[in-house]
DRENNU-496659 format. One record per residue: x, y, z of N, C-alpha, C, CB in turn. Coordinates in steps of 0.1 Angstrom, whole numbers, plus 2048, in hexadecimal, padded with zeros to 3 digits. Each point is the difference from the previous one (the first is absolute). Glycine has a CB too. Layout:
BEGIN
XYZXYZXYZXYZ...
This chain:
BEGIN
8087F48007F880C80080980C8007ED7F480C80F8177ED80780C7FF7FA80A80A8067FC7E88028088227FB80780B80780E8017FB7EB80D7FE8207F480680D8027FE80380F7FB8087E88107F981F7FF80380F80280F8028097E98057ED81E80080180E80380480280F7EE8057EF81C80281380580280E7FF80F8038107ED7FE7E981680C7FE80E80480780480D7E97FF7F481580D81180880680B7FB7FD80D8078117F17FA7E38147FD7FC80E80C7F88057E78007FB81980081380B7F98068017F17FC7FE8108147F67EA7E88007F27FC8067FE7F27EC7FD80F81880E7EB8067FE7F280B7F78007F98177FB80F7E781080B7F77FF7FC7F27FF80C80F80E7E77EE7F67FB7F27FE7FD7FD7F27F78018178088097E07FD7FD7F280C7F97FA7F28147FE81A7EE80780C7F97FA7FE7F180280F8148057ED7E88077FE7F28037F57FA7F88088048177ED8047E77F57FB7F88047FE7F27F080C80F8187FD7EB8057FF7F28087F37FF80081A7FE8097E480C8087F47FF7F87F380181280D80B7E37F37FD7F77F58017F97FD7F37FD8058197FE8067E17F97FE7F38097FB7F57F181380781B7F27F980A7FB7F58037F180380A8177FE7F77E680F8037F28037F57F67FC80E8098137E67FD7ED7F47F87FC7FF7FF7F17F58068158148007E47FF7FF7F17F980C7F98017E88037FC8228047F980C7FA80A80A7FB7EC7FD80F81080A7E680880B7FB7FB80D8078047F47E980581381E7FD80B80880780D7FB7FC7F08147FD81A7EB80580E7FD7FB80980C8027FC7E680680D81E7FD80980B7FE80E7FB80C7F18107EA8167F67FF80E7FE80080780E7F27FC7EB81880C81680380680D7FC80F8008137F08047E58148067FD80F80080B8088067E87FA8038188137FC80A8088058017FF80F7FC8107EE7F97EF8198007FE80F8057F28037ED8108038107E67F58047F380380F7FF7FF7EB7F77F781B81180080F7FF7FD80880580C7FC8037E87FD80482280780480C8017F580A7F78177FC8017DE8028017F58098087F47FA7EA8078098167F77EA8067F57F98058057F37F17EF80C81A80B7EF8078067F47FB7F87F381480780E7EC8007E77FD7F97F380A7F47FE7F78167F78157EC80C80A7F67FE7FD7F38078118117FD7EA7F080F7FC7F48087F57F87F880680C8167F07FB7E67F47F97F98057FB7F37F080F80C8187F87EC8047FC7F38097F38027FF8187F780A7E88138087F58027F87F38038128108087E47F28017F87F48047F77FB7F58018098177FB7FF7E07F77FC7F58067FD7F37EF80D80B81D7F87F38077FF7F37FA8087F68067E98067F28217FD7F98097F780380E8047ED7EF7FC81281B7FB80280E8047F580480A80B8057EA7F880481F7F78068097FB80D7FA80B7F58147E880D7EB7FA80B7F97FC80A80B7F87F27ED80481A80E7FC80B80980C8088057ED7F280781580F80680A80880680D7F87FF7F080B8108177F67E480C7FA7FE8098087F77F57EA80281481E8048098097F88097F97F67FF80F8138037E47EF8097F87F77F87FB7F480E7F98147E58087EC7F87FB7F57FA80D7F97FB7E980B80D81D7EC7FC80D7FB7F77FE7F381580A8097E58017F37F78007F58077FD7F27F181080D81C7F37F28077FE7F38057F27FF8068188007F17DF7FC8037F27FE7FA7FB7F38007FD8198057F87E27FB7FB7F37F17FD8008177F67FC7E380C7F97F27FD7FE7F780680B8077EB7F47F982280F7F880580A7F17FE7FE8118128047E87EB8077F27FE7FF7F880980A8057E87F97EE8188057F880780A7FF7F780D7F280B7EE8177F881B8037F780B7F57FB80881680B8017E17FE8037F57FC8097F67F67F980381680D7FB7ED7E67F77F77F88077F37FD7F58147F68187EC8078077F47FD8017F780C80D80D7EF7F67F881D8007F880C7F37FB80481480D8077E17FB7F77F37FB8037FC7F57F87FA8178078097E97EC7FD7F57F68087F48037F98117EF8147F18158097F58037FB7F780B81380E7F77E97F88147FD7F980C7F37F880080C81280C7F57E27F97F47F88027F980480D80A7ED7F47FE8198157FB80480D80880B8057F77E980580382180180780B8077FE7FF80F7FE80F7EC80C7F081B7FF7FF80F80780C8067FF7E67FF7FA82180A80680C8078037FC80E7F38107F181A7EE8128047FB80D80D8088047F67E97FC80981F80F7F48048087F880A7F880C7FA8167E88077ED7F780A7FB7FD80B80A7F67EF7F080E81D80E7FE80B8097F28067FE8198058017E38038097F38077FF8018097F37FC80081980F8067E48028097F57FD7F97F381180D80C7F57E77F17FD7FA7F37F27FA7FF8197FA7FF7E180280C7F27FC8007F780C7FD8057EE8117FE81D7F57F880C7FD8018057F18038068188097F97E38028047F27F87F77F78178088057EA7EB7FC7FA7F77F77F18018028137F18017E881080B7F18018027FA80C7FA8037F48158058177EA7FB80C7FA8058047F37FE8088178097EE7E28048027F280C80A7FF7E97FA7F981F80781180B8097FF80D7F97FB7F680E8128127F87E780D7FA7FA80A80A7FE7F37EE7F581781281580B80A7FF80E7FA8017F181180980F7E17F680D7F97FF7FE7F47F88088098168037EF7E87FE7F47F77F77F68068178047F87EA7F98157F77F58057F28048008127F980F7EA8137F47F28048007FB8007F280380E8148057F57E27FB8007F27FF7F27FB80B8167FC7FE7E18087FE7F17FD7F37FB8068197FD7FF7E480780D7F47FB8067F38047F980C8008167F580C7E47F48057F88007F97F280081680D80C7E77EE8007FA7F27FE7F18008108127FB7F17E78107FF7F28007F17FC7FF8167FE80D7E87F77EC7F37FA7FF8007F28067FB80E7EB8117EE81A8017F38067FD80080F8127FB7EF7F37FA8187FD7FE80E80A8098087F87E87FB80281D8108078098097FE7FB80F7FE8147F080D7EB8178007FC80E80780B8097FF7E77F97FB81C81280580A8098037F980D7F38137F58197F18118037FB80E80380D8088097E97F87ED81D80E80280D8078097FE80D7EA8087F781D80380C80780080D80180F80480D7EB7FA7EF81881280080E8057FC80080F7FA8097E980780281D7FC80280E7F17FC8028118138027EC7E880A7F37FB8027F580A7FF80A7EF80F7F981E7F57F680A7FF7FE8047F18078098178047F77E17FE8027F27F87F57F981680C8007ED7E88047F87F57FA7F18018038157F18017E881380C7F28018047F980C7FB8077F38148008177E77FA80D7FC7F67FD7F581580D8057DF7FA7FC7F57FE7F68048027F27F18078128188037EC8058037F28077F47FA8018198058087E18038087F57FB7F77F47FE81480880C7E27F57FD7F77F57FE7F78027F48017FC8197FC8117E57F88037F48087FD7F37F381180D81A7F27F38087FD7F58027F17FE80C8168037F67E38088017F17FF7F37FB7FA80F7FF8147E68057F07F37FB7FB7FF8047F17F580281681080A7E68008047F28087F77F77FD8188088107E57FC8087F77F87FB7F27FF81380E8067E67EE8057F97F38007F58007F58067FC8197F480F7E77F58027F68057FF7F17F480E8118197F67EE8067FE7F28037F27FD80A8178037F57E08078037F27FE80E7FC8057F18007EC81580981B80D7FD8067FF7F880C8098167F78027E380D8007F880C80980680B7FD7EC7F27FF81281A80780680C8057F58097F28157FE81B7EB8068047F880B80180980C80E7F17F17E880D8187FE80880B80D8018097E77FB80081C81180680C8018097FD7F780C8058177F78067E580F8007F880C80080980D80B7ED7F47F280C81780180780D80D7FD8077E77FF80281F80B80480D7FE80780780D8038027EA7F480A81580F80880C8038048077F48097F58147F48187EB8028097F580D8078027E88027FC81D8047F980D80780080080C8098047F97E97F080D81A7FF80B8088007FC80F7F480C7EE80C7E78158007FC80E7F37FC80581480E8047E17F67F57F37FC8047FC7F27FB7F98187FF7FD7E28077FB7F37FC7F28027FB80E7F48117EF8057E47F38007FA8017FB7F27FA81480D7FB7EE7EB7FF7FB7F280680A7F77EC7F380681E8097F28068097F680D7FA7FC7F681380B80F7E27FB80C7FA7FC7FF7F87F38067FE8198048027DF8007F97F37FD7F18038108117F57E77E98037FD7F280280D7F87FE7E88037F88177F080D80C7F77FF8037FE7F17FA7F581681280B7E68047FE7F27FB7F37FA81480E8057EB7E88037FB7F37FB7F18017FC8117F380E7E88157FA7F28037FD7FE8087F37FB7FF81880E80B7E78008097F48047F77F380581580E8057E37F48047F77F57F57F77FC8178018087E27F98017F57F77FD7F48087F98067F28147F881A7F17F58087FA8048047F17FA8098178127FA7E78048037F27FE7F47F78118118097F47E47FB7FF7F47F87F27FB7FE8177F98087E18088037F27FD7FF7F88097F68017F78178028167E97F98097F88057FE7F17FF81181380D7EB7EB8057FF7F37FD7F37F981280E8077E97E88007FD7F37FA7F38007F880C7F58137F48047E27F48007F87F47F980780E8007EB7E68058137F47FA8067FB7F47F87FA81680A7FF7E17FD7FA7F47F97F18037FF8127F08087E98127EC7F28057FE7F67F88088068087EA7FB7EB8167F67F78068008028108037EF7ED80881681880080380F7FE80E8048107ED8017F081C7F57FF80E8037F380380780D8057EB7F48018217F58048087F97F58077FD8117F08077E280F7FA7F580780380180F8017F27EB7F680A81D8037FF80E8037F28047F081480581C7EA8018057F280380480080E8087FD7E87F47F881F8037FD80E80B7F68007E98068088227FD80080B7F68028027FE80F80B8087EA7F67EC81A8037FD80E80E7FA8007E87FC80682080880580E7FC80180480080E8058097E98057EE81A80780180D7F97F680A8078177FB8007E88107FB7F780B7F58068098167F57FF7E38038087F880580B8057F980D7EC8047F181180281A8047FB80D7F57FE80981780B7FD7E67E98077F57FE80A8067FD80E7F17F67ED80B81381C8057FF80D7FA7F48088048198008057DF8057FC7F58097FF80580F80A7EF7F080081981380180680E80980C7FE7FC7E980C80781E7FF80880C7FF80E7FE7FA7F48088138107EB7EC80E7FD7FB8007FA7F28077FE8187F07F87E68017F77F57F68047F58087ED80F7FB8117E47F78037F58017F47F68038198037F27E67F68007F77F48028097F37F17EE80C81880E7EC8038087F48067F77F580481580E8017F17E88077F87F580C8087FB7EA7F47F981D8067FE80D8067FC7FE8097F480C7EC8087E88187F47FE8097F580680E8037EB7F37F981C8137FE80580D8027F680B7FA8177F78007E28057F57F78097F98078077F47F58048158187F87E98088067F57FA7FE7F28147FD80F7E87F67EF7FA7FD7F37F38087FD80A7E98017EE8188097F38087FF80380F7FE7F47EF80E8168167F880380E7FF8058037F28068018188027F67E28058027F37F57FE7F68167F78067E08007FC7F57FF7F77F780D8018007E78047FE81E8087F880D80180780B7F97F77F88168178097EB80780A7F97FF7FF7F18108008137F17F47E87FF7FE7F17F28037FB8117EE8027E580F8067F28037FC7FE8108007F87E980980E81D8017FF80F8018078067F48007FF81980C7FC7E38078057F57F97FE7F38157FC80C7E27FA7F37F97FD7F47F38087FF8097E98017F481F80A7F58097FF7F47FC8088078057EA7FA7F181E7F57FB80980080880D8017E97F67F38188107FE80680D8017F480A7F18147F881A7EC80F8037F48087FD80380F8117F97F07E87FD8177FE80080E8087F48067E980B7FE81F7F880B8097F58057FD7FE80F8128067F07EA7EE8147FF7FC80D80D7F98047E67FD7FF82180980B80E7FC8028037FD80F80680E7ED7FF7E68158057FC80D80F8018007ED7F180381980E80980F80180180580E8008017EB7F480C81680B80680D8038078077F38037F88177FB8027DD8068057F57FA80E7FC8057E97F880381F8027FB80D7FB7F67FF7F481580B8097E07FC7F87F67FF7F58048097F57EE7FA81080F8037E38048097F57F780C8018067EC7F27FF81F8087F980D8007F57FF7F581580D8087E17FB7F97F68017F67F67F480181080C7F27F07ED8197F77F48027F980280D80F7F17F27E480D80E7F880080D8037F38087EE80F7F58177F38178057F58087F87FF80D8178027F67E47F280D7FA7FD80D80A7F68077E88047F881D8008138097F88087F87F78098128118007F27E28007F97F680980A7F98087ED7FE7EF80E7FD81D8097F88087FA7F280380981580B7EA7EB7F97F97F38027F77FD7F58028048197FB7EF7E57F67FD7F57F380680280C7EA7FD7ED8197F87F38058017F67F48028068147F17F27EE8197F67F58037F38027FA80C7FC8167EE7FA7E57F28017FB7F87F88098078037E87EF80381E7F77F980A7F67F77F88038138118007E07EE7F77F77F97F47FD8098147F67F37E18088077F47FC8088027F38077F180D7F180A7F181B8027F48077F67F57FA80780C8157FE7E87EB7F87F57FA7FD7F680B80B8037E97E87FB8197FC7F680A8007F27FA7F281280C8137E57FB8017F27FC7F57F88078198027FC7E07F67FD7F57F88078067F68097F18037EC8087FB81F8057F680A7FE7F27FB7FA8108128107E87F17FE7F27FB7FA7F880B8148027F2
């Protein structure tokens, strides 16, 4: 898959280097577009070295006088199968939601007709602000996907929701969004059960089995990627895939069967 990775000016920009490396390792072709603010956190040389491709945007080493010049924002928008903005600041979300374009990345986002994924990262008060949430809702309305920020310790020293999601979750979201759908499964609602249950015998002992739930989780993930709406009933302690409705269970569900009276002999 051809992925354009947009890197904007947040403290989490350094994590984009790891994400680029992970994507390349998975066999994807990655090009990066770095904003001016992003270049204050990470260098174009780092991203170009990890991807083996030129870094576009704020890169003084990649000047306009090159062979076969093209309309860069249109060319990159057509090249990419998917545009992922990681991290996505409040600024770039606001620009795209309101149709503004004053740098290369914002013009690419307006020129692209393909799939777009956002991984926001910012202060918890900024993320909760009504204007930011309105912009998030707006880009969702464009058909874009969002990997919600995580809860934890933020760069400012506060705790709350605004931290960049885990890179493995962003990687999974990118690959899931980029995979082709299977028409027969598109929109179908599918229930998958996976993992062990534990029936308590007493405060110490339980009855269970050796199931991990790993096979059911992978099946649920594949069905999600194919376009189905998946509901997963999951026992055990494995992490559930994102984008799937999960019900965690511990003990077996009991069905109260009607009592049957036996005739006396």
